[in-house]
N, C-alpha and C positions, 0 to 999 in steps of 0.2 A: 636262085630269081635275081634278077636286075632291071632296071627300068621302072618303068610302070605300066601296071597291069590290067589288062581291062577285067575288069569283073562282073560275071553275068551269073545267072541262076544256075547255068550248070559247070561252073565253075568254083565259086564260090567257095565252099565246104571243104576242096580241096586244095585252094589258096591259102584259107584260114588255118587248116591243121597242119600245113606245110612249112610255118614261118612263124616264129618266136614270136615278133613285134610286126604288124600289119597298120596303113592307114589306109582306109578309104575316102574319097573323095566323092560322093554322092552329089551328082549335078546333073544339067540338061543344059541343052543346047542353046534356048531360047531366057535363058538367065543371065541378067546382064550381072550380079555379083558372082555367078559360076566361072566367067568369063574372065572378071578381074581375078578371081582366084586359082584359077589355071597356071599363068606363069607362075605366081606362087608355088603353087605346090608341083611344077615341075622342078622350079629348082631347087627346093626342098630334096626331092628326090636323088637330083642329081647330089647332092652333098652331103646327104643321109643315107643314100641306099647302103653303103655300107652296114648302116644299124639297123635300122628298120626294111622294109618291103612298102612299095605304095601302089594302090590300086585303083581306079577310078570306076566308078557307078553311073551309067547314065540310066536316071531314074523312070526317063518315057520308057527304055528299052525293057528294063526291070522292075515291073510293079509290084511285083510278090517279093523281092528283097524290101521294097518301099515300105510295104504293109510290112513285113516279117520286123522292122527296124523303126518301125515308128516313126517313119520323118516325113514330119511336119512342112519344114520349110527347107529349104536350097541358099544357098552350099549348105553342107552337114558333112564335117568330117568322123567318122567312127575310126575307135582306136581298139584293139587286139591284142590280147597280149596272150598267150597259149591258147587261142583259141575261144576266149571268152572276151567280150566287148567290155574294155576298163571304161571307157569313157568316150563321149560326142564332145564337139563345139559345133554350134547351128551358128550359118551366117560369116559374112566375111569378116576374118581375121590378118592378123601381121602376121609376117613368117616369123617373127621373133617370138609369139605364142603358141606355136605350133610346135617351134623348138624346143620352150621351155615344158611342153606335154610332153615331147619325147622324150626329153631326161629322166621326167616323173616316174616314167612308167619302165625305163632301161634296168 
């Protein structure tokens, strides 16, 4: 897999199970901080795509997954390692903070 994968309720499990390290950006189009996180996430996917897979989950279109992961605020980043959720980051964060989290999971 390469690039950013659109995560939906229909493909989430197969995407999660096919990748050792997956970072999912949970966002919505109306969310200002989510729009700020977008370019940061895109750049990370471009630079770190050889180390992890990156997906975007539109919270408005996937309420089942929002409920499953108890997402109460966006943006939220979900970090999966070997199919299991390892960590989350809630809110707008610096690229360096996300890179640090990725390094800790590798």
